[in-house]
Residue, then its C-alpha position, 0 to 999 in steps of 0.5 A: m636571101g633572107q634569114a633562116s627560121s624554123q619551118a614549124a614557125g613558118a607554117e604556124h604563121s602561114a596558117a594564122k596570117p596567110i596574107g601577112m606571110l605572102v607579103a613578107a615572102v614578097g619582100v624578102v624572096y623576090g627582090d632580086i628577080g623582081t628588079s630584073p625588068l630594070y635591065t633585062l630587055k635593055e641588055v638584050f636590045s642594046g647589049g651588042y647582041g644584034v637583036p633586031v628591034n622589030h616585030d619578030g625580034v621583040l616577040g621572039i625575045l619575049a617568048l624566050i623570057f616568058w617560057s624561061l620563067i615558066w620552065v625554070v622558075s614555075i616548074k623546076y623551082m616551084l614544083f620540084v626544087l622546093r620539095a628538096d627541103n632539108q627539114g624545111e631548110g633550103g639553099i645550096m649548102a642545105l641541098t649539099a648536105l641532103a645530097r651527101r646523105a643521099a649518096s652515103g653508100h656511094p663514096k665517089l658520087r658523094t665526093l662529086l656531089v659535095v664538089c658540085g655543092l661547093i662550086g655552087a656556093a662559091l659562085f653564089y658569093g660572086d653573085s652576091m657582089i654583082t647583084p647589088a652593083i647592077s641593081v642599084l646602078s640600073a635604078i639610079e640610071g633613071l635619073g639620066l632620063a629625068f635630068e639631062g647632063i647628070d649621067h656623071w653622077v650615076v656612079p657616085l650616087s650608086l656608091i653612096v647608096l651601096v656603101a650606106l647599105f653595107l654600113i647599116q648591116s651591123h645594126g640589123t634590119a629588123r626595124i626596117g625589114i617590116l617595110f620590105g614587104p609592103i614596098m615590094v608589093t607596091w613595086f610589083v603592082v606598079l610593074g603590072a600597071l606599067g605593063v598593062y599601060g604598054i600592052m594597051q598600046h600594042p595588044e599584038v605583043l601578047q602573041a609572044m605567049n606562043p612558044v613558036w615565036g621563040v623557036r622561030f627566033f632560033v631558026v631565023h638567027p641560029g648563031m645568035g640564038v644561044a648567045i642571046l640566052g646570055a642576056v635572057v637569063l637576066a630575067l631569071t636572076g634571083a631564082e635561087a632565092l626562092y629555094a634559099d628562103m624556104g626555111h624562113f617562110g615555107r614552100k606554100p607562101i613562096a609559091r602563092a606569092w609567085f603565082i598570084l603576084v610576082l609572075p603576073a607582074l613580071v610577065l605584064n611588065y616585060f610584055g609592056q616593054g615589048a609593046l613599047l619597043l614595037g611602037d618606038p624601037e629607039a626606046a631600046r636604050n632604056p625601055f623600063y623607064l621610057l615605058a612610064p609616063s613622063w610625070a611618073l619618072i621621078p617617083l619611079v626612080g625613087l621606088s626602083t632605088l628602094a626595090t634594088v636596095i631591098a634586093s641587095q639586102a636579101v642577097i647580103s643576108g643570104a651570104f651571111s646565112l650561107t656562110r654560117q651553114a658552111i662554117q658549121l659543115g666544116y668548109i669555112p674557118r670559124m668567124h665571129i657571128r653577131h646576132t642583130s635581133s633577139a627575136e629572129q634567130g636568122q638575123i645575123y651579121i658576119g663582119a668579114v663577109n660584109w666588108a669583103l662583099m662591100v669591097g667587091v661591089i665598089l670595085l665592080v661599080l668603079g670598074f664597069e660604071s654602068s648596068g649595061a657594062l656590068a650585065s656583060a659580066y652577069g650570068v656566069a655565077v647565076t647559071g653556074t649555081m642553077l646548074m649545080t642545084t639541078i645536079l644535086v636535086s637530080a641525085v636527091m630525086l633518084l637516091l633519096w626519094k627513090w623516084p622511078p627512073v622513068l619519071a626522074v631521068p627525063l625531068s633531070i635531063g630536061f632541067l640539065l639541058v636548059d640550065g646547060l644551054y644558059f650556062a654555055a651562053n654565058v661562058p663567053k662572058i668570062v672574057q667580056g668582064g665575067a671573069f670577076p665572079v669566076i675568079a672569085g668563085i675559084v678562089l673561094f672554092v680553093l679556100m673551102t677545099t683547102w680548109k676541109r682537107g687541112k682539118q682532116l689532115l690535122v686530125e690525122r696528124m694529131d692521132e698519130g701521136g695520140l694515146p688511146l683513152p682506155i690505156f690512159i685511164s688504166s694508168i691513172a687507176v694504177q698511179p693516180p695523180h693529185r685530183v682537184q675539185g671541179t669539172a674539167v671539159f676538154l674539147t676534142a675532135r676524137p672522143d676515143a683518144v686522149p686530148h693533147a690539152l689533157l696530156h699537157n695539163l697533166l704533164h705541166n700541172q701534175v693534177l686532174h680534176e675530179q670530173v674529166v669530160l672529153l667533149t666532142v661537137v658533131y654537126e649533122d647534115i640537118p638544120r636543127v637537132p632537137p634537144t632530146r637528141r642533143f647529147e650522148v654521155d658515157s662514163y669510163g670510170e675514174g671520173f672520166f666521161r665522154v660527152i658528144l653534143h650534136f648540132g644542126f648546121i643552123d643551130e647555135p653551138d652554145v656549149p655551156q647551155a647544151l651541157k645543162l641538159c646533161h642531167l647526171d648525178d656524177l657530173d656538175f657543170s655549175p659555171m664556177r666549178t667548170t673549167y674549159f681546156l682548149s688546144r690551139e694548134t700551130v701548123i708547120a708546113s713540111k714534106l710529109e705526104g698531104m697537101a701541096r706546100w702552098r696549100e699547107g701554107l694557106f691552111a696554116f694562115m687560115l687556121k691562125n686567123a680563124n675565130g677560136n673555139l672560145r667565142f664560137f662555142n660561147l664559152p665563158l671568158n674567165r673559165v677557159i685555159e688554152l694550151g698550144t701545140q705544134v703540128e707538122m703537115 
């Protein structure tokens, strides 16, 4: 799910070039949901659910897909979720920050909402592995229909495409990204054209727009009704991308693209595939490709492969963006973030995430070997994230927007009921192969909560032996040490206590700089902090200053650049006169009250391997002194 940029910029571009923004939104936002027709009906009718490929069965399934697209995407996401923007930014972590702010007066509810957000974020990473695997596999499988006897090449070819996709991530996608929009527009036009071609053969398929057919399917097949939602939900995969990419394009271009192009193309294609099944039930083995004329099969496979690569790219980029937000909100250890574009702030690359996703995708392709088998694992992560989003949005509607309960409560219940049904339908998939994204989600949830709690405990342990700053400054005034020229910047989590690095430096070197700055970096629950609110400066006398820098969760925490905004006569942050002092803590697991021993050991390992403050805050390599200390937890 694409890269983040300012909403203001998005709005400006939208006003200047609405068609261009619409095309760009189609290329980045709708790749995932746009490639769902490749495998949705195939899984419904060939996935072992026992759905009859007859008139009532086909129309019942089409009605469920059609009204799911209307209720979940058109109504829930377009009309309500996209309104829950955090200063123009969307996505599960941005929404979590918004909900956390909304429930600030209710500590227990605030904790519950944060847990929901972390669950949704953890499950998203599982989705980030399955989406590229199932999309590319389903596209390459079309070659088996064009050329007999090459089915055994589907997995190797899929792996080649996927590995190549991950290998190019470090180079960025700015150059080829300009092609995403036109290719995806072509894809949706082809989807619609194929759908019209199929509908013309059996126009009666349009009766499925009547929701009665969906209700009748549940009545006639009560046991199968809920279970089949586990396959129908495949038509909704990627709905979360609509919200996550709002910061890049704004709500209006995304909504316009959906209603003008994407929704009509999807509906036409699903109905076209349904019409094909009415005339030829045997086509259930791959209704998407069999809908096309034989002469168009090879070009369609090529276009499908491009579309699935673009869909995969969007999910990978989304994982990078989500990771950066989680890092700066304090839920994930710091990692090295590389910018791959000088023009787009959101074009980033995180190597650890990229290689972890690649390994996961390769294991999924090798383990499941076909899109049909993989579809049995798909849906748990998607529906789990959608359910968490609904819970968070409901809290925002009631607590932050202050909507009347008579409006917000029925809406929330309706959204929760549908999302709950979809999630319940996918729970059995956990024992059918769906355990992979669930296990990945559980592991990531444990890592995120361990890191957050561990950092809190670390600050508490450091404070136990901390020296209050006023007492320290008073002692300096009574017995002044030797002062040297320049400015010393000590990074500390607590601005009211003396940093351990400062005490160690004074103890071992017996000197203090003329200006001593206690620097604290604070991340707000908003995407960006304007330069006018970037810093706070207080003078304590005796050459001591407290500086607090404020950043949003997608801001670049460039400390030297931010300090240049601190215009005070007494402070000089000239590069050659400023030295940065960092504290490197080594955690030792102990019997002290805190976390379980295994979590303390896990936190110690994560802390040891986390990216340090030096790179994360873009500090100059030759102006940093790092001092270590041991902390028992």
